[in-house]
SEVEX-103550 format. One line per field, with one value per residue: residue number from 1; y, z, x of N, C-alpha, C, O in turn. Coordinates in steps of 0.1 Angstrom, whole numbers, plus 5000, padded with zeros to 4 digits. Atoms other than C-alpha are relative to their C-alpha. Layout:
BEGIN
nr NUM ...
n_Y Y ...
n_Z Z ...
n_X X ...
ca_Y Y ...
ca_Z Z ...
ca_X X ...
c_Y Y ...
c_Z Z ...
c_X X ...
o_Y Y ...
o_Z Z ...
o_X X ...
This chain:
BEGIN
nr 1 2 3 4 5 6 7 8 9 10 11 12 13 14 15 16 17 18 19 20 21 22 23 24 25 26 27 28 29 30 31 32 33 34 35 36 37 38 39 40 41 42 43 44 45 46 47 48 49 50 51 52 53 54 55 56 57 58 59 60 61 62 63 64 65 66 67 68 69 70 71 72 73 74 75 76 77 78 79 80 81 82 83 84 85 86 87 88 89 90 91 92 93 94 95 96 97 98 99 100 101 102 103 104 105 106 107 108 109 110 111 112 113 114 115 116 117 118 119 120 121 122 123 124 125 126 127 128 129 130 131 132 133 134 135 136 137 138 139 140 141 142 143 144 145 146 147 148 149 150 151 152 153 154 155 156 157 158 159 160 161 162 163 164 165 166 167 168 169 170 171 172 173 174 175 176 177 178 179 180 181 182 183 184 185 186 187 188 189 190 191 192 193 194 195 196 197 198 199 200 201 202 203 204 205 206 207 208 209 210 211 212 213 214 215 216 217 218 219 220 221 222 223 224 225 226 227 228 229 230 231 232 233 234 235 236 237 238 239 240 241 242 243 244 245 246 247 248 249 250 251 252 253 254 255 256 257 258 259 260 261 262 263 264 265 266 267 268 269 270 271 272 273 274 275 276 277 278 279 280 281 282 283 284 285 286 287 288 289 290 291 292 293 294 295 296 297 298 299
n_Y 4988 4988 4998 5000 4988 4999 5003 5014 5009 4999 5003 5015 5004 4994 5009 5000 4991 4987 4999 4998 4987 4992 5000 4991 4986 4992 5000 4991 5006 5012 4996 4995 5012 5008 4993 5001 5013 5001 4995 4998 4987 4990 5001 4993 5007 5003 5012 5000 5012 4999 4998 5002 5012 5011 5013 5001 5012 5010 5006 4997 4995 5002 4988 4989 4988 4988 4993 4987 4990 4999 4987 5001 4999 5013 5010 5009 4999 4996 5009 4998 5010 4995 5001 5009 4991 4996 5011 5007 5014 5006 5015 5009 5006 5011 5002 5010 5003 5010 5002 4989 4987 4999 4987 4997 4989 4994 4989 4990 4993 4997 4999 4998 5012 5000 5005 4999 5013 5000 5012 5001 5011 5003 5011 5006 5000 5001 5003 4989 4994 4986 4993 4996 4989 4996 4991 4994 4997 4991 4986 5001 5002 5014 5000 5012 5001 5007 4991 4992 4986 4998 4996 4989 4987 4994 4997 4986 4993 4986 4995 4999 4989 4988 5000 4996 4986 4992 4998 4992 4987 4996 4997 4988 4989 4999 4995 4986 4992 4999 4991 4986 4995 4997 4988 4988 5003 4990 5005 5014 5008 4991 5006 5002 5005 4992 4992 5009 5001 4986 4999 4986 4996 4994 4986 4996 4994 5009 5004 5013 5009 5001 5007 5014 4999 5007 5013 5009 4996 4994 5010 5006 4989 4997 5007 5011 5004 5014 5005 5015 5008 4996 4986 4995 4989 4995 4993 4995 5001 4990 4993 4997 5009 5013 5002 5013 5002 5014 5001 5013 5005 5010 5004 4994 5011 5009 5014 5001 4991 5002 5008 4994 4985 4997 4987 4996 4988 4993 5009 5008 5013 5003 5010 5005 5008 5007 4997 4989 4988 4993 5006 4991 5003 5012 5011 5006 4992 5006 4999 4987 4997 4988 4990 5003 5011 4995 4991 5009 5006 4990 4996
n_Z 5000 4999 5013 5011 5007 5005 4989 5000 4994 4986 4997 4999 4987 4990 4996 5010 4996 5003 5015 5004 4996 5009 5012 4999 5000 5012 5008 4994 4987 5002 5005 4989 4993 5007 4999 4986 4999 5007 4990 5006 5006 4989 4995 5008 5012 5007 5010 5008 4999 4987 4990 4987 4993 5009 4994 5002 5008 4992 4990 4986 4994 5007 5008 4996 5003 4998 4988 5003 4991 5002 5006 5014 5004 4997 5008 5005 4994 5010 5011 5007 4996 4989 4987 4991 4992 5008 5002 4990 5004 4995 4998 4995 4989 4994 5006 4994 5008 4994 5009 5010 4995 4998 4994 5004 4993 5008 4993 5009 4993 5007 4991 4986 4993 4998 5012 5000 5002 5008 5000 5011 4998 5013 5001 5013 5005 5014 5007 4998 4987 5000 4988 4992 4991 4999 4989 5006 4989 4989 5004 5012 4998 5003 5011 5001 5014 5000 4994 5011 4999 5009 5013 4999 4998 5014 5006 4999 4995 5003 4992 4986 4999 5000 4987 4990 5003 4997 4985 4996 5003 4990 4987 5002 5000 4986 4991 5004 4995 4985 4997 5004 4989 4988 5003 5002 4992 5002 5012 4998 5012 5011 5010 5012 4998 5007 4990 4994 5009 5001 4992 4994 4997 4987 4999 5011 5011 5008 4993 5005 4989 4999 4988 5003 5000 5011 4994 5011 5013 5009 5006 4990 4994 5008 4994 5009 5006 5005 5000 4998 5002 4990 4999 4986 4998 4987 4996 4987 4995 4990 4999 4987 4995 4998 5012 5004 5015 5005 5013 5006 5011 5007 5012 5012 5008 4989 5001 5008 4994 4985 4997 4988 4998 4986 4994 4988 4994 4991 4990 5005 5004 5014 5003 5014 5005 5012 5010 5010 4995 4990 4987 4990 4987 4995 5005 4991 4998 5005 4990 4995 4999 4991 5005 4996 5009 5013 5000 5000 5013 5009 4997
n_X 5008 4992 4994 5010 5001 5013 5010 5005 4990 5003 5014 5002 4996 5009 5011 5011 5011 4996 5000 5014 5003 4993 5008 5011 4995 5001 4988 4990 4996 4992 4986 4993 4997 4990 4988 4995 4994 4987 4990 4987 4999 4999 4986 4990 4997 5012 5000 4988 4991 4993 5011 4995 5003 4996 4996 4986 4997 4993 5010 4997 5012 5012 5000 4991 5006 4992 5003 5004 4995 4986 4995 4998 4986 4993 5007 4991 4987 4990 5000 5012 5010 5009 4996 5009 5009 5011 5008 5007 5002 5012 4997 5011 4994 5008 5012 5008 5011 5010 5012 5002 4995 4985 4995 4986 4993 4989 4993 4995 4989 4988 4989 5005 5003 5014 5006 5015 5006 5012 5007 5010 5009 5006 5009 5001 5014 5002 4987 4990 4998 5005 4997 5011 4997 4986 4996 4988 4990 5003 5003 5008 5014 5005 5010 5008 5004 5013 5011 5006 4997 4988 5005 5010 4994 4998 5013 5005 4989 5002 5011 4996 4990 5008 5008 4991 4997 5011 5001 4988 5004 5010 4994 4992 5009 5005 4989 4997 5011 4998 4989 5004 5009 4992 4991 5009 5013 5010 5006 5004 5001 5004 5009 4993 4987 4989 4993 4990 4989 4994 4987 4999 4987 4999 5005 5008 4992 4993 4988 4996 5003 5014 5006 5005 5015 5006 5002 5002 4995 5011 5008 5009 5007 5012 5012 5003 4987 5000 4986 4999 5012 5010 5004 5002 5009 5000 5012 5000 5014 5001 4987 4995 4989 5005 5008 5005 4998 4999 4993 5003 4991 5008 4993 5004 5006 5002 4996 4988 4990 5001 5012 5006 5001 4996 5003 4994 5005 4991 4995 4989 5005 5002 5011 4999 5011 4997 5011 4996 5006 4991 5001 5006 4995 5007 4993 4990 4988 4988 4990 4998 4986 4999 4991 4987 4995 4998 4988 4988 4999 4995 4986
ca_Y 5000 5024 5020 5021 5047 5041 5041 5007 4991 5002 4998 4960 4959 4978 4960 4949 4968 5000 4994 4991 5024 5040 5032 5055 5086 5113 5117 5146 5130 5097 5114 5131 5097 5080 5108 5104 5068 5076 5080 5078 5110 5128 5116 5133 5125 5117 5095 5103 5077 5090 5087 5087 5052 5021 4984 4979 4954 4938 4931 4947 4963 4960 4995 5025 5060 5094 5112 5144 5160 5156 5188 5194 5203 5168 5150 5135 5126 5132 5101 5113 5086 5092 5099 5074 5104 5109 5075 5059 5021 5003 4968 4941 4930 4907 4891 4870 4852 4834 4821 4850 4877 4889 4916 4931 4951 4975 4997 5029 5044 5058 5069 5080 5054 5063 5042 5045 5014 5009 4983 4970 4947 4928 4903 4879 4886 4875 4862 4893 4904 4936 4962 4968 4992 5011 5026 5050 5053 5075 5108 5096 5086 5054 5048 5024 5014 4992 5021 5037 5071 5065 5070 5093 5121 5125 5126 5160 5175 5208 5212 5205 5230 5256 5248 5251 5284 5297 5290 5305 5336 5338 5336 5363 5386 5379 5385 5418 5431 5423 5441 5471 5474 5472 5498 5522 5516 5549 5533 5497 5472 5491 5486 5485 5463 5487 5508 5478 5480 5518 5524 5554 5574 5589 5621 5620 5632 5615 5594 5564 5549 5537 5527 5491 5504 5484 5453 5437 5437 5457 5424 5412 5446 5443 5435 5413 5394 5362 5341 5304 5292 5310 5341 5361 5385 5407 5421 5444 5436 5460 5486 5497 5482 5452 5450 5421 5408 5378 5368 5341 5320 5301 5280 5298 5264 5243 5207 5216 5246 5236 5212 5234 5269 5286 5315 5332 5357 5380 5350 5334 5304 5289 5271 5250 5234 5208 5223 5247 5278 5304 5289 5303 5304 5275 5252 5228 5245 5237 5250 5280 5296 5320 5352 5340 5308 5327 5353 5325 5309 5342 5345
ca_Z 5000 5008 4974 4954 4927 4918 4941 4929 4941 4976 4975 4970 5004 5022 5041 5018 5039 5033 4995 4993 5011 4988 4958 4972 4972 4947 4919 4936 4970 4957 4939 4972 4990 4965 4966 5004 4999 4978 5007 4985 4968 5002 5009 4999 4963 4954 4923 4910 4904 4936 4956 4993 5000 4984 4990 4995 4971 4998 5020 5051 5058 5049 5035 5035 5036 5032 5065 5061 5091 5079 5070 5033 5033 5046 5019 5004 5017 4998 4977 4965 4983 5006 5041 5067 5086 5056 5059 5080 5080 5084 5098 5102 5137 5146 5131 5145 5124 5139 5114 5093 5113 5115 5134 5122 5142 5124 5138 5121 5130 5118 5135 5166 5193 5196 5173 5164 5166 5141 5145 5116 5120 5089 5080 5051 5031 4996 4987 4999 5031 5040 5064 5093 5116 5118 5148 5136 5170 5200 5181 5152 5149 5149 5117 5116 5080 5090 5105 5081 5094 5074 5043 5056 5064 5026 5019 5011 5016 4999 5017 5051 5044 5035 5066 5088 5072 5076 5114 5118 5101 5124 5155 5140 5134 5169 5186 5166 5176 5213 5212 5194 5221 5249 5232 5224 5252 5243 5209 5218 5191 5157 5130 5103 5102 5080 5111 5124 5093 5096 5107 5130 5134 5165 5176 5145 5123 5095 5109 5098 5132 5132 5161 5163 5159 5127 5141 5107 5073 5046 5031 5063 5074 5055 5066 5035 5022 5003 5009 5006 4993 5020 5022 5054 5067 5098 5116 5146 5167 5196 5199 5228 5249 5256 5220 5205 5170 5148 5119 5095 5071 5044 5015 4982 4965 4992 4995 4971 4986 5021 5038 5068 5075 5107 5130 5157 5182 5209 5232 5210 5204 5169 5158 5127 5105 5077 5060 5030 5050 5074 5107 5138 5175 5179 5159 5176 5190 5173 5201 5220 5218 5247 5239 5259 5238 5206 5216 5223 5189 5172 5188
ca_X 5000 5028 5043 5011 5008 4972 4941 4929 4962 4952 4915 4918 4934 4906 4878 4849 4824 4844 4846 4808 4805 4830 4808 4781 4804 4798 4824 4843 4842 4855 4884 4893 4890 4912 4938 4941 4951 4982 5006 5036 5028 5028 5064 5096 5103 5067 5064 5098 5125 5141 5109 5113 5101 5118 5124 5161 5177 5199 5168 5183 5150 5114 5114 5137 5123 5140 5141 5120 5136 5172 5192 5193 5230 5238 5219 5250 5284 5317 5312 5279 5260 5230 5240 5227 5212 5189 5173 5147 5146 5113 5117 5090 5098 5069 5039 5011 4984 4953 4929 4916 4933 4969 4988 5021 5046 5070 5097 5108 5142 5174 5206 5186 5183 5146 5125 5088 5066 5038 5011 4989 4959 4946 4919 4916 4885 4875 4910 4929 4946 4929 4940 4916 4935 4968 4984 5011 5029 5031 5029 5008 4971 4951 4932 4903 4899 4869 4850 4825 4835 4868 4847 4820 4844 4848 4811 4797 4832 4824 4791 4807 4835 4809 4788 4819 4828 4793 4791 4826 4813 4783 4805 4828 4799 4785 4818 4824 4789 4796 4829 4814 4787 4813 4835 4806 4780 4763 4755 4752 4742 4741 4715 4741 4771 4790 4798 4818 4840 4846 4882 4884 4916 4930 4913 4892 4921 4940 4968 4989 4982 4947 4924 4914 4878 4874 4858 4851 4865 4846 4835 4819 4806 4773 4738 4733 4763 4771 4802 4812 4779 4759 4738 4739 4713 4717 4686 4685 4654 4661 4688 4709 4737 4716 4704 4686 4695 4697 4719 4708 4730 4712 4727 4727 4719 4703 4716 4745 4763 4751 4727 4718 4705 4718 4709 4728 4715 4728 4732 4758 4737 4736 4704 4702 4676 4679 4648 4651 4642 4657 4666 4648 4655 4630 4653 4677 4708 4741 4763 4775 4809 4818 4836 4866 4870 4865 4891 4916 4909 4918 4952
c_Y 5013 5004 5001 5014 5003 4996 4985 4990 5000 4995 4985 4994 5006 4990 5001 5009 5015 5003 5002 5014 5011 5002 5010 5014 5006 5000 5008 4994 4988 5003 5005 4988 4993 5007 4999 4987 4999 5006 5003 5014 5011 4999 5007 4992 4996 4988 5000 4987 5000 5002 4996 4987 4988 4987 4998 4987 4990 4994 5003 5006 4998 5011 5010 5013 5012 5007 5015 5011 5002 5014 4998 5001 4988 4989 4990 5001 5003 4991 5001 4991 5007 4998 4992 5009 5004 4989 4995 4985 4995 4985 4993 4992 4988 4999 4988 4998 4989 4999 5010 5013 4999 5014 5000 5011 5005 5010 5009 5008 5002 5000 5002 4987 4999 4995 5001 4986 5002 4987 5000 4987 4997 4988 4995 4999 4999 4999 5010 5002 5014 5007 5005 5013 5002 5009 5005 5005 5010 5014 5000 4998 4986 5001 4987 4999 4992 5008 5008 5015 5003 5005 5012 5014 5006 5003 5014 5009 5015 5006 5002 5011 5013 5002 5005 5015 5009 5002 5008 5015 5006 5003 5012 5012 5003 5006 5015 5009 5002 5010 5014 5006 5003 5012 5013 4997 5011 4997 4986 4992 5009 4993 4997 4995 5008 5009 4992 4999 5014 5001 5015 5003 5008 5015 5005 5006 4989 4996 4986 4990 5000 4993 4987 5000 4992 4985 4989 5005 5006 4989 4994 5011 5004 4992 4988 4997 4985 4996 4985 4992 5003 5014 5004 5012 5004 5009 5004 5000 5010 5006 5003 4991 4986 4996 4986 4999 4986 5001 4986 4997 4989 4996 5007 4989 4989 4985 4999 5009 4998 4992 5005 5015 5002 5014 5001 5012 5006 4991 4992 4986 4999 4989 4996 4992 4993 5003 5012 5013 5007 4992 5010 4996 4988 4987 4995 5008 4992 5000 5014 5002 5013 5009 4997 4989 5006 5010 4992 4994 5010 5003 4992
c_Z 5000 4987 4988 4994 4994 5011 5000 5006 5015 5004 5001 5013 5011 5003 4990 5004 4996 4985 4996 5003 4990 4987 5000 5000 4987 4993 5007 5013 4999 4995 5012 5009 4994 5001 5014 5002 4995 5009 4994 4994 5011 5006 4992 4988 4992 4991 4992 5002 5013 5011 5014 5007 4990 5008 4997 4993 5009 5011 5014 5008 4992 4990 5005 4995 5002 5013 4997 5009 4999 4994 4985 4996 5004 4992 4994 5006 4988 4989 4992 5003 5011 5014 5008 5007 4992 4999 5012 4996 5007 5000 5005 5011 5006 4992 5006 4991 5008 4992 4989 5004 5002 5006 4997 5008 4992 5009 4990 5008 4990 5010 5015 5007 5003 4988 5002 4997 4993 5000 4988 5003 4986 5002 4986 4996 4985 4993 5002 5015 5000 5013 5008 5008 4999 5011 4997 5011 5010 4996 4988 5004 4997 4990 5000 4986 4999 5006 4988 5000 4991 4987 5001 5001 4986 4993 5002 5005 4998 5009 5015 5002 5000 5013 5012 4999 5004 5015 5005 4998 5010 5013 4999 5001 5015 5009 4997 5006 5015 5004 4997 5011 5013 4998 4999 5007 4997 4987 5001 4987 4988 4991 4987 5002 4994 5010 5007 4991 4998 5009 5004 5002 5013 5000 4988 4988 4993 5007 4994 5011 5003 5013 4996 5001 4988 5005 4990 4988 4992 4994 5009 5006 4991 5006 4991 4993 4995 5000 5002 4999 5009 4998 5014 5001 5015 5003 5014 5005 5012 5002 5014 5004 5002 4988 4997 4985 4996 4987 4995 4989 4993 4987 4988 4991 5010 4995 4990 5005 5015 5003 5012 4999 5015 5004 5013 5006 5010 5011 4996 4997 4986 4999 4985 4996 4987 4989 4992 5004 5009 5013 5010 5014 5006 4995 5009 5001 4996 5012 5004 5002 5009 4993 5004 4991 4986 4999 5000 4987 4990 5002 4992
c_X 5009 5006 4990 5000 4986 4990 4995 5010 4998 4987 4997 5005 4992 4989 4988 4989 5003 4998 4986 4995 5006 4992 4989 5005 4997 5014 5012 5005 5008 5014 5008 5004 5012 5014 5006 5007 5014 5010 5013 5002 5002 5014 5010 5004 4988 5000 5012 5008 5008 4990 5006 4998 5003 5002 5015 5004 5007 4991 5003 4989 4988 4998 5010 4994 5010 4995 4996 5006 5015 5004 5003 5015 5008 4994 5010 5014 5010 5000 4988 4989 4991 5006 4990 4990 4988 4990 4993 4997 4987 5001 4987 5006 4992 4987 4993 4987 4992 4988 5000 5006 5015 5003 5015 5006 5012 5007 5006 5011 5011 5012 4996 4997 4985 4993 4985 4995 4987 4993 4989 4992 4993 4991 4999 4986 5000 5014 5011 5002 4997 5003 4988 5003 5015 5002 5014 5010 4996 4995 4991 4985 4996 4989 4993 4994 4987 4989 4994 5003 5013 4996 4991 5006 5003 4987 4996 5011 4998 4989 5004 5010 4992 4992 5010 5004 4989 4998 5012 4997 4990 5007 5009 4992 4995 5010 5003 4989 5001 5011 4997 4991 5007 5008 4992 4987 4989 4992 4994 5000 4995 4990 5006 5014 5012 5008 5011 5012 5006 5012 5002 5015 5001 4996 4992 5008 5007 5013 5004 4997 4985 4995 4995 4985 4994 4999 4998 5006 4989 4991 4990 4991 4988 4988 4995 5013 4999 5015 5000 4988 4989 4996 4997 4991 5000 4987 5000 4985 4998 5014 5004 5011 4997 4991 4997 5002 5001 5007 4997 5011 4992 5007 4994 4993 4998 5003 5012 5011 5000 4988 4992 4999 5003 4994 5008 4994 5009 5005 5012 4996 4997 4989 5001 4988 5005 4989 5005 4992 5010 4998 4994 5005 4993 5007 5010 5013 5012 5011 5002 5015 5001 5010 5014 5006 5002 5012 5013 5002 5006 5014 5010
o_Y 5022 5015 5003 5024 5013 4987 4980 4979 4990 4988 4980 4983 5005 4981 5011 5016 5022 5013 5009 5020 5021 5013 5014 5023 5000 4997 5003 4995 4985 4997 5002 4988 4989 5001 4999 4985 4990 5018 5012 5019 5022 5007 5010 4980 4995 4977 4992 4979 4989 5009 4988 4985 4988 4987 4997 4976 4978 4985 4996 5007 4994 5009 5010 5014 5011 5008 5023 5023 5010 5019 4988 4994 4987 4977 4978 5012 5005 4994 4993 4990 5016 4987 4993 5004 5009 4991 4995 4983 4997 4979 4998 4983 4980 5008 4978 5007 4979 5008 5011 5023 4989 5024 4991 5021 4997 5016 5005 5013 4997 4992 4998 4978 4988 5002 5000 4979 5011 4977 5010 4976 5006 4981 5003 4993 5006 5005 5009 5002 5022 5001 5011 5022 4993 5020 4998 5012 5015 5019 5011 5003 4979 5009 4976 5006 4993 5002 5014 5021 5014 5012 5022 5023 5018 5009 5020 5018 5023 5017 5012 5018 5022 5014 5013 5022 5020 5013 5015 5023 5017 5013 5020 5022 5014 5016 5023 5020 5013 5018 5024 5017 5013 5020 5023 4995 5007 5001 4984 4994 5014 4981 4992 5002 5006 5012 4998 4995 5015 4997 5024 4994 5012 5022 5017 5011 4978 5005 4978 4978 5010 4985 4984 4991 4992 4978 4977 5017 5003 4991 4990 5007 5015 4981 4979 5006 4978 5003 4979 4983 4996 5023 4996 5021 4996 5017 4996 5005 5015 4999 4999 4981 4977 4990 4976 5008 4977 5011 4976 5006 4979 5005 5009 4992 4981 4981 4988 5004 5003 4993 5000 5021 4994 5022 4992 5021 5001 4994 4986 4978 5007 4979 5004 4987 4999 4997 5020 5017 5001 4988 5022 4985 4983 4976 5002 5014 4980 4990 5023 4994 5024 5006 4999 4991 5002 5010 4996 4994 5005 5010 4993
o_Z 4993 4984 4977 5000 4988 5019 5011 5011 5021 5014 5009 5017 5023 4995 4984 4995 4992 4980 4986 4996 4987 4981 4990 5001 4976 4999 5008 5016 5006 4999 5013 5015 5002 5003 5015 5011 4998 5007 4999 4995 5008 5015 4980 4988 4979 4996 4982 5010 5018 5021 5015 5018 4979 5020 4985 4996 5006 5018 5023 5020 4980 4978 5017 4984 5011 5015 4994 5006 5007 4986 4981 4987 5001 4995 4994 5011 4977 4978 4982 4997 5018 5017 5006 5011 4997 4993 5023 4985 5019 4990 5014 5009 5013 4986 5010 4988 5012 4992 4981 4996 5005 5004 4998 5010 4988 5018 4979 5018 4979 5018 5024 5001 5006 4977 5013 4987 4997 4997 4986 5005 4980 5012 4976 5002 4978 4983 4995 5023 4992 5024 5002 5010 4997 5012 4997 5008 5010 5002 4982 5014 4989 4991 4999 4983 4989 5009 4981 4990 4987 4980 4993 4998 4985 4983 5013 5013 5007 5014 5021 5012 5007 5018 5020 5009 5009 5020 5015 5006 5014 5019 5008 5008 5019 5017 5006 5010 5020 5013 5004 5015 5020 5007 5004 5000 4999 4985 4997 4979 4989 4992 4978 5009 4997 5008 5012 4996 4992 5021 4996 5005 5018 4991 4986 4979 4997 5012 4990 5008 5008 5018 4984 5005 4988 5006 4993 4987 4995 4992 5005 5012 4987 5011 4997 4986 5000 4995 5010 5006 5009 4995 5022 4992 5024 4994 5023 4998 5013 5004 5024 4997 5000 4989 5001 4978 5005 4979 5001 4983 4999 4980 4986 4985 5013 4984 4989 5007 5022 4996 5015 4993 5024 4996 5021 4998 5011 5018 5004 4993 4980 5005 4977 5005 4979 4978 4996 4997 5013 5017 5008 5015 5017 4999 5018 4991 5000 5014 4998 5008 5005 4985 4996 4987 4980 4989 4993 4982 4980 4993 4993
o_X 5005 5010 4995 5001 4983 4993 4994 5006 5002 4985 4989 5002 4996 4986 4985 4983 4994 4994 4983 4988 5000 4992 4984 4996 4997 5024 5023 5017 5017 5023 5020 5014 5021 5024 5018 5015 5022 5015 5020 5013 5006 5018 5008 5006 4989 5004 5013 5005 5012 4993 5015 5002 4998 5004 5019 4998 5006 4995 4998 4989 4989 4994 5014 4990 5018 4983 5005 5005 5021 4995 5009 5019 5020 4997 5006 5018 5006 5005 4986 4979 4995 5011 4978 4979 4978 4979 4999 4992 4985 5003 4980 5014 4998 4982 4999 4980 4997 4979 5009 5004 5021 4996 5023 4999 5020 5000 5011 5008 5012 5013 5003 4991 4980 4994 4979 4999 4979 5000 4983 4998 4989 4991 4999 4977 5008 5016 5021 4992 5003 5001 4979 4995 5023 4995 5024 5019 4985 4986 4989 4980 5003 4980 4998 4985 4980 4978 5002 5002 5015 5003 4991 4999 5005 4987 4997 5009 5001 4990 5001 5009 4995 4991 5006 5005 4991 4996 5010 5000 4991 5003 5009 4995 4994 5007 5005 4992 4999 5010 5001 4993 5004 5010 4997 4977 4977 4981 4982 5009 4984 4988 5000 5022 5023 5019 5021 5023 5017 5012 5004 5023 4991 5000 4990 5002 5009 5020 4995 4996 4980 5002 4992 4978 4982 5008 4999 5009 4977 4979 4979 4980 4986 4990 4990 5018 4990 5024 4992 4985 4979 5004 4991 4992 4998 4983 5002 4977 4986 5024 4997 5014 5005 4981 5004 4997 5002 5006 5000 5016 4988 5013 4982 4983 5007 4999 5018 5022 5009 4978 4982 5007 5000 4991 5009 4990 5020 5015 5019 5005 4991 4991 5006 4981 5012 4990 5013 4983 5020 4988 4994 5012 4997 5003 5014 5017 5014 5018 4995 5021 4996 5019 5023 5018 5012 5020 5022 5014 5011 5021 5022
């Protein structure tokens, strides 16, 4: 699998259940899923003849990989050969097979005495050994190839990205409104987001040093805006320092640019609906982000 240059070379080693689910992915989602399987392209050297992962001819290791953390100026020694510090050796150190299941232990290491251990679990299905799970070591991640979520995370990728961006925008607008009301308590919550994008200068005069009174970018400082497959609408319901407002986000092309509509109000609570309409405060709550948490995430 590590040396595969085509998705089908890897897919035949995936669990049968997963392959059935892959067939239900849309064309774009399936291409993204297949691209994620081509690990070799993500390694130093990619698909070139000097790719970073090779099977050594002398058999001293299972695989040899170029060390991505080695210094470039040490790539070759005076004889023009690869320096040992540039290589990581992958050794198959243990294997256990019981019936239709097998477990393999690999160690990955180079000149450093600290070696990384990788575990792989496999199962024999329909004439092929198929990988079920991979634990990539102490600082890596555990991948369950037999978990449907392994495929589901690629389903509706564009819609999910738009939805995530839409909720992030709602939180940004909410936080900017709260900061504006705190900064200008005599005004409170404004009826026009454009005032949050106005950049004030010190003492009201032209200056190269501007006040941080611009709480939003000009693109975001609009009562009605469109971004990332969503339309946003801001509405002030009650003015003042304790103003009441709501901001809605609705897909431009429902079920294609997004599967949910959202609403955020002065409480910071986001509500969502899977129906093709504006969300309301009566819809289920997505979550709540405190100003402190949002301030931390912006740092």
